[in-house]
C-alpha positions as CSV (number, residue, x, y, z in Angstrom):
1,X,107.7,106.6,61.4
2,X,109.3,105.1,57.8
3,X,110.3,108.8,57.3
4,X,112.3,108.6,60.1
5,X,114.1,105.7,59.1
6,X,114.4,107.5,55.4
7,X,115.5,110.7,56.6
8,X,118.3,108.4,58.5
9,X,118.7,106.4,55.6
10,X,119.4,109.8,53.0
11,X,121.6,111.3,55.5
12,X,123.6,107.5,55.7
13,X,124.3,108.1,52.0
14,X,125.1,111.7,51.7
15,X,127.3,111.3,54.3
16,X,129.4,108.3,53.2
17,X,129.6,109.5,49.3
18,X,131.1,113.1,51.4
19,X,133.2,110.9,52.7
20,X,134.4,108.8,50.3
21,X,135.4,112.3,48.3
22,X,137.0,113.7,51.1
23,X,139.1,110.0,51.5
24,X,139.9,109.7,47.8
25,X,141.1,113.4,47.7
26,X,143.6,112.8,50.9
27,X,145.0,110.0,49.1
28,X,145.3,111.3,45.5
29,X,145.3,114.6,45.7
30,X,144.4,116.3,42.2
31,X,143.6,113.0,41.2
32,X,139.0,113.7,41.8
33,X,139.4,117.4,40.6
34,X,140.9,116.1,36.8
35,X,138.3,113.4,36.8
36,X,134.9,115.1,37.1
37,X,134.2,112.4,39.8
38,X,134.3,115.2,42.8
39,X,132.0,117.1,41.0
40,X,129.8,114.3,40.8
41,X,130.0,113.7,44.3
42,X,129.6,116.5,45.9
43,X,126.9,117.7,44.2
44,X,125.4,113.9,44.5
45,X,125.6,114.5,48.4
46,X,124.1,117.9,48.3
47,X,121.3,116.9,47.1
48,X,120.8,113.8,49.1
49,X,121.3,115.8,52.3
50,X,119.5,119.2,51.4
51,X,116.6,117.9,48.8
52,X,115.9,114.9,49.8
53,X,117.0,114.2,53.7
54,X,115.4,117.9,54.6
55,X,112.4,116.7,52.7
56,X,111.9,113.2,55.0
57,X,112.7,115.5,58.4
58,X,109.6,117.4,57.1
59,X,107.7,114.3,56.7
60,X,108.8,113.0,60.2
61,X,107.6,116.6,61.0
62,X,104.3,116.4,60.4
63,X,103.4,112.9,61.2
64,X,104.4,112.9,64.2
65,X,102.6,116.6,65.0
66,X,99.9,114.7,63.6
67,X,100.5,112.5,66.5
68,X,101.0,114.9,69.5
69,X,97.7,116.7,68.1
70,X,95.6,114.2,68.6
71,X,96.5,112.7,71.1
72,X,97.5,116.1,73.3
73,X,100.4,115.3,75.0
74,X,102.2,118.2,73.9
75,X,100.7,122.4,74.3
76,X,98.6,122.8,70.8
77,X,101.5,125.6,70.0
78,X,103.8,122.8,69.6
79,X,103.2,120.7,67.2
80,X,101.6,123.3,65.1
81,X,105.3,124.9,64.8
82,X,106.2,121.7,63.7
83,X,103.7,121.8,61.4
84,X,104.7,124.7,59.7
85,X,108.3,124.8,59.5
86,X,107.9,121.1,58.1
87,X,105.8,122.2,55.4
88,X,108.6,125.0,55.1
89,X,110.9,122.5,54.9
90,X,108.8,120.1,52.4
91,X,107.7,123.5,49.8
92,X,111.1,124.5,49.0
93,X,111.6,122.6,45.5
94,X,114.5,123.9,43.1
95,X,115.7,126.7,46.3
96,X,119.3,124.2,47.6
97,X,121.5,127.3,47.3
98,X,119.0,129.7,49.0
99,X,117.3,128.8,52.1
100,X,120.1,127.0,53.5
101,X,119.5,127.3,57.5
102,X,115.8,125.5,56.5
103,X,117.8,122.3,57.7
104,X,118.3,123.2,61.2
105,X,114.1,123.0,61.7
106,X,114.3,119.5,62.3
107,X,117.6,119.6,65.4
108,X,115.4,122.9,66.4
109,X,112.4,121.0,66.9
110,X,113.4,117.9,68.3
111,X,115.1,120.3,70.9
112,X,111.9,122.0,72.0
113,X,110.0,119.0,72.0
114,X,113.1,117.7,74.3
115,X,113.1,120.2,76.6
116,X,109.3,120.1,76.7
117,X,109.7,116.6,78.4
118,X,112.0,116.6,80.3
119,X,111.6,120.1,82.1
120,X,107.0,118.7,82.4
121,X,109.1,115.6,83.5
122,X,110.6,117.5,86.4
123,X,107.9,119.4,87.0
124,X,105.8,116.4,87.4
125,X,108.1,114.6,89.7
126,X,107.2,113.9,93.3
127,X,109.6,116.0,95.7
128,X,111.6,118.5,92.9
129,X,110.5,121.6,94.3
130,X,112.8,120.6,97.5
131,X,116.0,119.8,96.4
132,X,117.3,117.9,99.7
133,X,113.9,115.9,100.1
């Protein structure tokens, strides 16, 4: 589960770098473009986000999917889908400009798991079928 924390850390580093660029550009318009720091910061934050954070999210998806497979808390297709999506996220090396939508696999997979948990919890709750009871 450390990969989830590493994903969060790389996400925050990329966000911090991009926020710094936006802040400095707002305070000193035109100065960043001339110095080259704008290009450096933009490239750094982009690679941190789409290169490393995406891969850490994929590692987190694989580890939690294997946990879900072994404990059988979800139907078998949910963790298998998580592993397939994570492998796509992990092995798109060198394709930063293409397949940018792959980063959305992680939040969509989390949304799928959350909806399944909520629906399953509601179904198993006593008295859930009758709204008045």
